[in-house]
PDB file of N, CA, C and O in Angstrom, chain B, residues numbered from 101:
ATOM      1  N   MET B 101      72.303  70.465   0.828  1.00  0.00           N
ATOM      2  CA  MET B 101      71.796  70.238   2.173  1.00  0.00           C
ATOM      3  C   MET B 101      72.720  69.298   2.910  1.00  0.00           C
ATOM      4  O   MET B 101      73.295  68.394   2.304  1.00  0.00           O
ATOM      5  N   ALA B 102      72.873  69.492   4.195  1.00  0.00           N
ATOM      6  CA  ALA B 102      73.794  68.699   4.996  1.00  0.00           C
ATOM      7  C   ALA B 102      73.212  67.365   5.429  1.00  0.00           C
ATOM      8  O   ALA B 102      73.956  66.468   5.827  1.00  0.00           O
ATOM      9  N   ILE B 103      71.897  67.220   5.359  1.00  0.00           N
ATOM     10  CA  ILE B 103      71.273  65.955   5.734  1.00  0.00           C
ATOM     11  C   ILE B 103      71.026  65.152   4.460  1.00  0.00           C
ATOM     12  O   ILE B 103      70.320  65.602   3.558  1.00  0.00           O
ATOM     13  N   LEU B 104      71.611  63.967   4.398  1.00  0.00           N
ATOM     14  CA  LEU B 104      71.432  63.088   3.244  1.00  0.00           C
ATOM     15  C   LEU B 104      70.471  61.964   3.595  1.00  0.00           C
ATOM     16  O   LEU B 104      70.438  61.491   4.731  1.00  0.00           O
ATOM     17  N   ILE B 105      69.699  61.549   2.618  1.00  0.00           N
ATOM     18  CA  ILE B 105      68.741  60.458   2.790  1.00  0.00           C
ATOM     19  C   ILE B 105      69.297  59.227   2.083  1.00  0.00           C
ATOM     20  O   ILE B 105      69.526  59.242   0.874  1.00  0.00           O
ATOM     21  N   ASN B 106      69.509  58.178   2.842  1.00  0.00           N
ATOM     22  CA  ASN B 106      70.039  56.932   2.285  1.00  0.00           C
ATOM     23  C   ASN B 106      68.956  55.854   2.190  1.00  0.00           C
ATOM     24  O   ASN B 106      69.237  54.663   2.323  1.00  0.00           O
ATOM     25  N   LEU B 107      67.737  56.283   1.961  1.00  0.00           N
ATOM     26  CA  LEU B 107      66.633  55.337   1.905  1.00  0.00           C
ATOM     27  C   LEU B 107      66.776  54.365   0.741  1.00  0.00           C
ATOM     28  O   LEU B 107      66.450  53.185   0.874  1.00  0.00           O
ATOM     29  N   ASP B 108      67.258  54.850  -0.396  1.00  0.00           N
ATOM     30  CA  ASP B 108      67.428  53.947  -1.538  1.00  0.00           C
ATOM     31  C   ASP B 108      68.472  52.864  -1.246  1.00  0.00           C
ATOM     32  O   ASP B 108      68.354  51.737  -1.727  1.00  0.00           O
ATOM     33  N   VAL B 109      69.479  53.206  -0.468  1.00  0.00           N
ATOM     34  CA  VAL B 109      70.503  52.221  -0.084  1.00  0.00           C
ATOM     35  C   VAL B 109      69.879  51.145   0.801  1.00  0.00           C
ATOM     36  O   VAL B 109      70.122  49.954   0.611  1.00  0.00           O
ATOM     37  N   MET B 110      69.058  51.586   1.783  1.00  0.00           N
ATOM     38  CA  MET B 110      68.417  50.610   2.681  1.00  0.00           C
ATOM     39  C   MET B 110      67.424  49.738   1.933  1.00  0.00           C
ATOM     40  O   MET B 110      67.308  48.545   2.211  1.00  0.00           O
ATOM     41  N   LEU B 111      66.709  50.329   0.983  1.00  0.00           N
ATOM     42  CA  LEU B 111      65.776  49.528   0.178  1.00  0.00           C
ATOM     43  C   LEU B 111      66.530  48.457  -0.604  1.00  0.00           C
ATOM     44  O   LEU B 111      66.077  47.317  -0.698  1.00  0.00           O
ATOM     45  N   ALA B 112      67.672  48.821  -1.161  1.00  0.00           N
ATOM     46  CA  ALA B 112      68.467  47.855  -1.922  1.00  0.00           C
ATOM     47  C   ALA B 112      69.029  46.773  -0.999  1.00  0.00           C
ATOM     48  O   ALA B 112      69.015  45.592  -1.347  1.00  0.00           O
ATOM     49  N   LYS B 113      69.521  47.171   0.173  1.00  0.00           N
ATOM     50  CA  LYS B 113      70.062  46.181   1.115  1.00  0.00           C
ATOM     51  C   LYS B 113      69.000  45.184   1.554  1.00  0.00           C
ATOM     52  O   LYS B 113      69.278  43.993   1.700  1.00  0.00           O
ATOM     53  N   ARG B 114      67.775  45.677   1.764  1.00  0.00           N
ATOM     54  CA  ARG B 114      66.686  44.805   2.244  1.00  0.00           C
ATOM     55  C   ARG B 114      65.920  44.158   1.088  1.00  0.00           C
ATOM     56  O   ARG B 114      65.029  43.334   1.298  1.00  0.00           O
ATOM     57  N   LYS B 115      66.285  44.548  -0.135  1.00  0.00           N
ATOM     58  CA  LYS B 115      65.618  44.024  -1.332  1.00  0.00           C
ATOM     59  C   LYS B 115      64.107  44.252  -1.265  1.00  0.00           C
ATOM     60  O   LYS B 115      63.302  43.348  -1.490  1.00  0.00           O
ATOM     61  N   VAL B 116      63.765  45.487  -0.949  1.00  0.00           N
ATOM     62  CA  VAL B 116      62.364  45.904  -0.835  1.00  0.00           C
ATOM     63  C   VAL B 116      62.108  46.972  -1.887  1.00  0.00           C
ATOM     64  O   VAL B 116      62.944  47.850  -2.104  1.00  0.00           O
ATOM     65  N   SER B 117      60.967  46.898  -2.532  1.00  0.00           N
ATOM     66  CA  SER B 117      60.631  47.922  -3.534  1.00  0.00           C
ATOM     67  C   SER B 117      60.051  49.152  -2.842  1.00  0.00           C
ATOM     68  O   SER B 117      59.535  49.070  -1.727  1.00  0.00           O
ATOM     69  N   SER B 118      60.142  50.266  -3.507  1.00  0.00           N
ATOM     70  CA  SER B 118      59.564  51.506  -2.991  1.00  0.00           C
ATOM     71  C   SER B 118      58.063  51.352  -2.805  1.00  0.00           C
ATOM     72  O   SER B 118      57.493  51.856  -1.838  1.00  0.00           O
ATOM     73  N   LYS B 119      57.426  50.652  -3.740  1.00  0.00           N
ATOM     74  CA  LYS B 119      55.980  50.449  -3.660  1.00  0.00           C
ATOM     75  C   LYS B 119      55.604  49.664  -2.407  1.00  0.00           C
ATOM     76  O   LYS B 119      54.648  50.014  -1.715  1.00  0.00           O
ATOM     77  N   ASP B 120      56.361  48.598  -2.116  1.00  0.00           N
ATOM     78  CA  ASP B 120      56.075  47.800  -0.922  1.00  0.00           C
ATOM     79  C   ASP B 120      56.282  48.612   0.351  1.00  0.00           C
ATOM     80  O   ASP B 120      55.490  48.514   1.288  1.00  0.00           O
ATOM     81  N   LEU B 121      57.347  49.416   0.385  1.00  0.00           N
ATOM     82  CA  LEU B 121      57.594  50.247   1.567  1.00  0.00           C
ATOM     83  C   LEU B 121      56.486  51.284   1.732  1.00  0.00           C
ATOM     84  O   LEU B 121      55.998  51.500   2.842  1.00  0.00           O
ATOM     85  N   ALA B 122      56.090  51.918   0.648  1.00  0.00           N
ATOM     86  CA  ALA B 122      55.035  52.934   0.719  1.00  0.00           C
ATOM     87  C   ALA B 122      53.742  52.325   1.258  1.00  0.00           C
ATOM     88  O   ALA B 122      53.069  52.925   2.096  1.00  0.00           O
ATOM     89  N   GLU B 123      53.400  51.136   0.776  1.00  0.00           N
ATOM     90  CA  GLU B 123      52.189  50.477   1.261  1.00  0.00           C
ATOM     91  C   GLU B 123      52.298  50.112   2.729  1.00  0.00           C
ATOM     92  O   GLU B 123      51.341  50.287   3.484  1.00  0.00           O
ATOM     93  N   ALA B 124      53.460  49.602   3.146  1.00  0.00           N
ATOM     94  CA  ALA B 124      53.657  49.180   4.539  1.00  0.00           C
ATOM     95  C   ALA B 124      53.638  50.363   5.491  1.00  0.00           C
ATOM     96  O   ALA B 124      53.151  50.253   6.616  1.00  0.00           O
ATOM     97  N   VAL B 125      54.166  51.488   5.045  1.00  0.00           N
ATOM     98  CA  VAL B 125      54.286  52.665   5.905  1.00  0.00           C
ATOM     99  C   VAL B 125      53.013  53.522   5.867  1.00  0.00           C
ATOM    100  O   VAL B 125      52.726  54.275   6.797  1.00  0.00           O
ATOM    101  N   GLY B 126      52.271  53.389   4.785  1.00  0.00           N
ATOM    102  CA  GLY B 126      51.038  54.152   4.680  1.00  0.00           C
ATOM    103  C   GLY B 126      51.214  55.538   4.103  1.00  0.00           C
ATOM    104  O   GLY B 126      50.461  56.452   4.438  1.00  0.00           O
ATOM    105  N   ILE B 127      52.204  55.704   3.237  1.00  0.00           N
ATOM    106  CA  ILE B 127      52.363  56.975   2.527  1.00  0.00           C
ATOM    107  C   ILE B 127      52.272  56.700   1.033  1.00  0.00           C
ATOM    108  O   ILE B 127      52.406  55.561   0.587  1.00  0.00           O
ATOM    109  N   THR B 128      52.045  57.744   0.282  1.00  0.00           N
ATOM    110  CA  THR B 128      51.915  57.568  -1.157  1.00  0.00           C
ATOM    111  C   THR B 128      53.289  57.315  -1.784  1.00  0.00           C
ATOM    112  O   THR B 128      54.303  57.769  -1.255  1.00  0.00           O
ATOM    113  N   PRO B 129      53.324  56.598  -2.901  1.00  0.00           N
ATOM    114  CA  PRO B 129      54.601  56.409  -3.597  1.00  0.00           C
ATOM    115  C   PRO B 129      55.240  57.746  -4.005  1.00  0.00           C
ATOM    116  O   PRO B 129      56.464  57.869  -4.046  1.00  0.00           O
ATOM    117  N   GLN B 130      54.404  58.734  -4.302  1.00  0.00           N
ATOM    118  CA  GLN B 130      54.940  60.051  -4.658  1.00  0.00           C
ATOM    119  C   GLN B 130      55.659  60.697  -3.478  1.00  0.00           C
ATOM    120  O   GLN B 130      56.740  61.262  -3.641  1.00  0.00           O
ATOM    121  N   ASN B 131      55.058  60.614  -2.286  1.00  0.00           N
ATOM    122  CA  ASN B 131      55.707  61.186  -1.107  1.00  0.00           C
ATOM    123  C   ASN B 131      56.970  60.408  -0.742  1.00  0.00           C
ATOM    124  O   ASN B 131      57.951  60.995  -0.287  1.00  0.00           O
ATOM    125  N   LEU B 132      56.950  59.099  -0.939  1.00  0.00           N
ATOM    126  CA  LEU B 132      58.155  58.308  -0.688  1.00  0.00           C
ATOM    127  C   LEU B 132      59.251  58.704  -1.669  1.00  0.00           C
ATOM    128  O   LEU B 132      60.423  58.771  -1.298  1.00  0.00           O
ATOM    129  N   SER B 133      58.878  58.966  -2.912  1.00  0.00           N
ATOM    130  CA  SER B 133      59.851  59.402  -3.905  1.00  0.00           C
ATOM    131  C   SER B 133      60.478  60.738  -3.511  1.00  0.00           C
ATOM    132  O   SER B 133      61.685  60.931  -3.653  1.00  0.00           O
ATOM    133  N   VAL B 134      59.655  61.650  -3.017  1.00  0.00           N
ATOM    134  CA  VAL B 134      60.170  62.955  -2.556  1.00  0.00           C
ATOM    135  C   VAL B 134      61.167  62.742  -1.429  1.00  0.00           C
ATOM    136  O   VAL B 134      62.205  63.401  -1.377  1.00  0.00           O
ATOM    137  N   LEU B 135      60.851  61.825  -0.531  1.00  0.00           N
ATOM    138  CA  LEU B 135      61.760  61.539   0.584  1.00  0.00           C
ATOM    139  C   LEU B 135      63.050  60.888   0.075  1.00  0.00           C
ATOM    140  O   LEU B 135      64.144  61.272   0.488  1.00  0.00           O
ATOM    141  N   LYS B 136      62.921  59.901  -0.822  1.00  0.00           N
ATOM    142  CA  LYS B 136      64.095  59.190  -1.340  1.00  0.00           C
ATOM    143  C   LYS B 136      65.060  60.114  -2.067  1.00  0.00           C
ATOM    144  O   LYS B 136      66.275  59.940  -1.970  1.00  0.00           O
ATOM    145  N   THR B 137      64.542  61.075  -2.780  1.00  0.00           N
ATOM    146  CA  THR B 137      65.394  61.951  -3.574  1.00  0.00           C
ATOM    147  C   THR B 137      65.955  63.126  -2.781  1.00  0.00           C
ATOM    148  O   THR B 137      66.677  63.961  -3.325  1.00  0.00           O
ATOM    149  N   GLY B 138      65.617  63.188  -1.487  1.00  0.00           N
ATOM    150  CA  GLY B 138      66.151  64.257  -0.645  1.00  0.00           C
ATOM    151  C   GLY B 138      65.473  65.593  -0.844  1.00  0.00           C
ATOM    152  O   GLY B 138      65.992  66.623  -0.412  1.00  0.00           O
ATOM    153  N   LYS B 139      64.329  65.593  -1.487  1.00  0.00           N
ATOM    154  CA  LYS B 139      63.611  66.842  -1.734  1.00  0.00           C
ATOM    155  C   LYS B 139      62.645  67.182  -0.605  1.00  0.00           C
ATOM    156  O   LYS B 139      62.078  68.274  -0.579  1.00  0.00           O
ATOM    157  N   ALA B 140      62.458  66.256   0.320  1.00  0.00           N
ATOM    158  CA  ALA B 140      61.541  66.510   1.439  1.00  0.00           C
ATOM    159  C   ALA B 140      62.144  67.532   2.387  1.00  0.00           C
ATOM    160  O   ALA B 140      63.352  67.534   2.623  1.00  0.00           O
ATOM    161  N   LYS B 141      61.306  68.392   2.924  1.00  0.00           N
ATOM    162  CA  LYS B 141      61.749  69.403   3.887  1.00  0.00           C
ATOM    163  C   LYS B 141      61.629  68.901   5.316  1.00  0.00           C
ATOM    164  O   LYS B 141      62.218  69.479   6.230  1.00  0.00           O
ATOM    165  N   ALA B 142      60.866  67.827   5.517  1.00  0.00           N
ATOM    166  CA  ALA B 142      60.664  67.296   6.863  1.00  0.00           C
ATOM    167  C   ALA B 142      60.205  65.847   6.759  1.00  0.00           C
ATOM    168  O   ALA B 142      59.764  65.391   5.705  1.00  0.00           O
ATOM    169  N   ILE B 143      60.318  65.140   7.870  1.00  0.00           N
ATOM    170  CA  ILE B 143      59.776  63.788   7.971  1.00  0.00           C
ATOM    171  C   ILE B 143      59.188  63.651   9.367  1.00  0.00           C
ATOM    172  O   ILE B 143      59.809  64.044  10.355  1.00  0.00           O
ATOM    173  N   ARG B 144      57.998  63.096   9.442  1.00  0.00           N
ATOM    174  CA  ARG B 144      57.372  62.874  10.745  1.00  0.00           C
ATOM    175  C   ARG B 144      58.100  61.735  11.450  1.00  0.00           C
ATOM    176  O   ARG B 144      58.546  60.778  10.818  1.00  0.00           O
ATOM    177  N   PHE B 145      58.210  61.857  12.767  1.00  0.00           N
ATOM    178  CA  PHE B 145      58.815  60.765  13.527  1.00  0.00           C
ATOM    179  C   PHE B 145      58.013  59.485  13.356  1.00  0.00           C
ATOM    180  O   PHE B 145      58.583  58.394  13.333  1.00  0.00           O
ATOM    181  N   SER B 146      56.688  59.608  13.234  1.00  0.00           N
ATOM    182  CA  SER B 146      55.859  58.408  13.062  1.00  0.00           C
ATOM    183  C   SER B 146      56.181  57.721  11.731  1.00  0.00           C
ATOM    184  O   SER B 146      56.162  56.493  11.652  1.00  0.00           O
ATOM    185  N   THR B 147      56.476  58.497  10.693  1.00  0.00           N
ATOM    186  CA  THR B 147      56.855  57.912   9.400  1.00  0.00           C
ATOM    187  C   THR B 147      58.227  57.278   9.499  1.00  0.00           C
ATOM    188  O   THR B 147      58.436  56.169   9.008  1.00  0.00           O
ATOM    189  N   LEU B 148      59.167  57.969  10.128  1.00  0.00           N
ATOM    190  CA  LEU B 148      60.514  57.415  10.307  1.00  0.00           C
ATOM    191  C   LEU B 148      60.459  56.141  11.138  1.00  0.00           C
ATOM    192  O   LEU B 148      61.157  55.170  10.845  1.00  0.00           O
ATOM    193  N   ASP B 149      59.635  56.149  12.168  1.00  0.00           N
ATOM    194  CA  ASP B 149      59.459  54.969  13.013  1.00  0.00           C
ATOM    195  C   ASP B 149      58.941  53.798  12.184  1.00  0.00           C
ATOM    196  O   ASP B 149      59.459  52.686  12.287  1.00  0.00           O
ATOM    197  N   ALA B 150      57.927  54.042  11.369  1.00  0.00           N
ATOM    198  CA  ALA B 150      57.345  52.974  10.543  1.00  0.00           C
ATOM    199  C   ALA B 150      58.346  52.451   9.516  1.00  0.00           C
ATOM    200  O   ALA B 150      58.407  51.247   9.265  1.00  0.00           O
ATOM    201  N   ILE B 151      59.120  53.340   8.929  1.00  0.00           N
ATOM    202  CA  ILE B 151      60.144  52.923   7.961  1.00  0.00           C
ATOM    203  C   ILE B 151      61.192  52.062   8.641  1.00  0.00           C
ATOM    204  O   ILE B 151      61.580  51.019   8.117  1.00  0.00           O
ATOM    205  N   CYS B 152      61.651  52.495   9.806  1.00  0.00           N
ATOM    206  CA  CYS B 152      62.682  51.736  10.531  1.00  0.00           C
ATOM    207  C   CYS B 152      62.166  50.363  10.959  1.00  0.00           C
ATOM    208  O   CYS B 152      62.888  49.369  10.884  1.00  0.00           O
ATOM    209  N   LYS B 153      60.912  50.316  11.407  1.00  0.00           N
ATOM    210  CA  LYS B 153      60.332  49.022  11.793  1.00  0.00           C
ATOM    211  C   LYS B 153      60.266  48.095  10.594  1.00  0.00           C
ATOM    212  O   LYS B 153      60.648  46.929  10.690  1.00  0.00           O
ATOM    213  N   PHE B 154      59.786  48.599   9.467  1.00  0.00           N
ATOM    214  CA  PHE B 154      59.614  47.756   8.287  1.00  0.00           C
ATOM    215  C   PHE B 154      60.961  47.298   7.727  1.00  0.00           C
ATOM    216  O   PHE B 154      61.109  46.141   7.332  1.00  0.00           O
ATOM    217  N   LEU B 155      61.935  48.198   7.692  1.00  0.00           N
ATOM    218  CA  LEU B 155      63.258  47.859   7.126  1.00  0.00           C
ATOM    219  C   LEU B 155      64.217  47.277   8.164  1.00  0.00           C
ATOM    220  O   LEU B 155      65.336  46.883   7.834  1.00  0.00           O
ATOM    221  N   GLU B 156      63.764  47.225   9.439  1.00  0.00           N
ATOM    222  CA  GLU B 156      64.594  46.703  10.532  1.00  0.00           C
ATOM    223  C   GLU B 156      65.950  47.400  10.544  1.00  0.00           C
ATOM    224  O   GLU B 156      67.004  46.779  10.406  1.00  0.00           O
ATOM    225  N   CYS B 157      65.874  48.715  10.714  1.00  0.00           N
ATOM    226  CA  CYS B 157      67.090  49.520  10.735  1.00  0.00           C
ATOM    227  C   CYS B 157      66.955  50.657  11.747  1.00  0.00           C
ATOM    228  O   CYS B 157      65.906  50.818  12.371  1.00  0.00           O
ATOM    229  N   GLN B 158      67.997  51.425  11.904  1.00  0.00           N
ATOM    230  CA  GLN B 158      68.022  52.572  12.790  1.00  0.00           C
ATOM    231  C   GLN B 158      67.831  53.844  11.959  1.00  0.00           C
ATOM    232  O   GLN B 158      68.123  53.842  10.763  1.00  0.00           O
ATOM    233  N   PRO B 159      67.345  54.930  12.574  1.00  0.00           N
ATOM    234  CA  PRO B 159      67.222  56.189  11.834  1.00  0.00           C
ATOM    235  C   PRO B 159      68.546  56.627  11.202  1.00  0.00           C
ATOM    236  O   PRO B 159      68.554  57.216  10.121  1.00  0.00           O
ATOM    237  N   GLY B 160      69.650  56.344  11.868  1.00  0.00           N
ATOM    238  CA  GLY B 160      70.958  56.704  11.329  1.00  0.00           C
ATOM    239  C   GLY B 160      71.328  55.939  10.064  1.00  0.00           C
ATOM    240  O   GLY B 160      72.213  56.360   9.319  1.00  0.00           O
ATOM    241  N   ASP B 161      70.661  54.829   9.821  1.00  0.00           N
ATOM    242  CA  ASP B 161      70.881  54.100   8.570  1.00  0.00           C
ATOM    243  C   ASP B 161      70.231  54.826   7.393  1.00  0.00           C
ATOM    244  O   ASP B 161      70.609  54.626   6.239  1.00  0.00           O
ATOM    245  N   ILE B 162      69.250  55.669   7.703  1.00  0.00           N
ATOM    246  CA  ILE B 162      68.501  56.366   6.656  1.00  0.00           C
ATOM    247  C   ILE B 162      68.941  57.820   6.519  1.00  0.00           C
ATOM    248  O   ILE B 162      69.042  58.341   5.409  1.00  0.00           O
ATOM    249  N   LEU B 163      69.204  58.477   7.658  1.00  0.00           N
ATOM    250  CA  LEU B 163      69.583  59.887   7.659  1.00  0.00           C
ATOM    251  C   LEU B 163      71.069  60.020   7.972  1.00  0.00           C
ATOM    252  O   LEU B 163      71.586  59.353   8.868  1.00  0.00           O
ATOM    253  N   GLU B 164      71.748  60.883   7.227  1.00  0.00           N
ATOM    254  CA  GLU B 164      73.187  61.076   7.425  1.00  0.00           C
ATOM    255  C   GLU B 164      73.502  62.568   7.366  1.00  0.00           C
ATOM    256  O   GLU B 164      72.981  63.276   6.504  1.00  0.00           O
ATOM    257  N   PHE B 165      74.350  63.051   8.276  1.00  0.00           N
ATOM    258  CA  PHE B 165      74.771  64.442   8.262  1.00  0.00           C
ATOM    259  C   PHE B 165      76.166  64.550   7.641  1.00  0.00           C
ATOM    260  O   PHE B 165      77.072  63.796   7.996  1.00  0.00           O
ATOM    261  N   ARG B 166      76.325  65.479   6.730  1.00  0.00           N
ATOM    262  CA  ARG B 166      77.639  65.809   6.156  1.00  0.00           C
ATOM    263  C   ARG B 166      77.771  67.318   6.137  1.00  0.00           C
ATOM    264  O   ARG B 166      76.804  68.027   5.857  1.00  0.00           O
ATOM    265  N   ASP B 167      78.975  67.819   6.435  1.00  0.00           N
ATOM    266  CA  ASP B 167      79.176  69.263   6.385  1.00  0.00           C
ATOM    267  C   ASP B 167      79.330  69.713   4.937  1.00  0.00           C
ATOM    268  O   ASP B 167      79.242  68.903   4.013  1.00  0.00           O
ATOM    269  N   GLU B 168      79.559  71.007   4.748  1.00  0.00           N
ATOM    270  CA  GLU B 168      79.598  71.577   3.402  1.00  0.00           C
ATOM    271  C   GLU B 168      80.704  70.969   2.536  1.00  0.00           C
ATOM    272  O   GLU B 168      80.589  70.958   1.311  1.00  0.00           O
ATOM    273  N   GLU B 169      81.763  70.469   3.154  1.00  0.00           N
ATOM    274  CA  GLU B 169      82.860  69.844   2.408  1.00  0.00           C
ATOM    275  C   GLU B 169      82.603  68.359   2.150  1.00  0.00           C
ATOM    276  O   GLU B 169      83.408  67.693   1.500  1.00  0.00           O
ATOM    277  N   GLY B 170      81.489  67.845   2.657  1.00  0.00           N
ATOM    278  CA  GLY B 170      81.174  66.440   2.456  1.00  0.00           C
ATOM    279  C   GLY B 170      81.735  65.525   3.507  1.00  0.00           C
ATOM    280  O   GLY B 170      81.697  64.304   3.356  1.00  0.00           O
ATOM    281  N   ASN B 171      82.263  66.105   4.587  1.00  0.00           N
ATOM    282  CA  ASN B 171      82.833  65.295   5.665  1.00  0.00           C
ATOM    283  C   ASN B 171      81.750  64.888   6.653  1.00  0.00           C
ATOM    284  O   ASN B 171      80.829  65.653   6.940  1.00  0.00           O
ATOM    285  N   VAL B 172      81.875  63.683   7.161  1.00  0.00           N
ATOM    286  CA  VAL B 172      80.988  63.201   8.208  1.00  0.00           C
ATOM    287  C   VAL B 172      81.611  63.600   9.536  1.00  0.00           C
ATOM    288  O   VAL B 172      82.741  63.218   9.840  1.00  0.00           O
ATOM    289  N   ASN B 173      80.869  64.371  10.325  1.00  0.00           N
ATOM    290  CA  ASN B 173      81.345  64.788  11.644  1.00  0.00           C
ATOM    291  C   ASN B 173      80.671  63.945  12.700  1.00  0.00           C
ATOM    292  O   ASN B 173      79.444  63.912  12.793  1.00  0.00           O
ATOM    293  N   ILE B 174      81.448  63.287  13.469  1.00  0.00           N
ATOM    294  CA  ILE B 174      80.886  62.444  14.533  1.00  0.00           C
ATOM    295  C   ILE B 174      81.194  63.088  15.868  1.00  0.00           C
ATOM    296  O   ILE B 174      80.818  62.555  16.912  1.00  0.00           O
TER     297      ILE B 174
END
């Protein structure tokens, strides 16, 4: 998939556990795990908004686009 999820990187940078983020955002740890591993097919803007507020980051810090060769196109 061309969209990569860097949620684990942001969690490490902010020194926040997945459990704490799941509780703060109001989603289950299982659903957060699906999102972290890139297995999610979609994310609600309200969930992304809550994650960004809690981690004090931008959506681009969590979501990244790469083409089939792994290049970042800006």
